[in-house]
N, C-alpha and C positions, 0 to 999 in steps of 0.2 A: 504494500500500500504506500502510495506516495503522498497522499493528502487525507485530511479528515473528511474531505468531500467524497472519498471512496467508501466511507462507512455507511452502511444502510441505516444504522440507528441515527446517525447525524441527519441524513436526508429525511427520515421520518420526523425527527424533531423539528426540522426546518419547516416542513409542510404543515405540521400541527401548529407551530407558532403562528403561521400566517392564518390558518383556519380559526384558531382561538382569538386572534386579534380581530378578525371580522365579526366573529360571534359576540365578542365582548362589546363591540361598538353598538350592538343592537339591544343592550341592556337598558332598563328604564333610566331616565335622566338622573334620578337620585342615587343610582348605583354606578353610573357611568364613570364618574371621576374618582371615586374612592376604590370600591371593590373591583370595578372594571379595570382600573389602572393597575392594580396589584396583579390581577389575572394576566393581563397583557405582559407586564414586566417579567413575571415568573415564567411564562411560557417561552419568552425570548431568552431568559437566563439559562434555560436548559441547554439550548444549542450553544450559547456563548461559553458556558463552562466546559462543554465538550471540546470546543475549539481551543480554549486556553489549556486544558489538560493535554490535548494533542501537542501543543507547542512545547510542553514541558515533559514530553514522554521519555526524554533521556534521564529524567530524575523520577524514579518509580514512585516515591512517596508523594511528590507533587502531582504526578499523573493521576494517581488514585484519589488524592484529595479533591481534585476538581471534578472527577467523575462522581464522587460522593456528593459534592455540591449540586451537580446536575440532577442527581437522583432526589436530593432534598427539595429542589425547586419543583420537580415533578409532583412530589407529594403535596 
């Protein structure tokens, strides 16, 4: 593998982040700016942490740490 873009899990996370973003924009106005914002940010955080972990893959502990962060954002 040459890039994180070759990972199926990253591609799924990217697609889901886009889908969640569009869905969160359809929330009622009173949830759009607080809860909706949190949902949008956490869905993007999943893929972002995967990328950062990939960038630190030479350092096993850092790699694992960022993938744990990605999993936590998913939860």
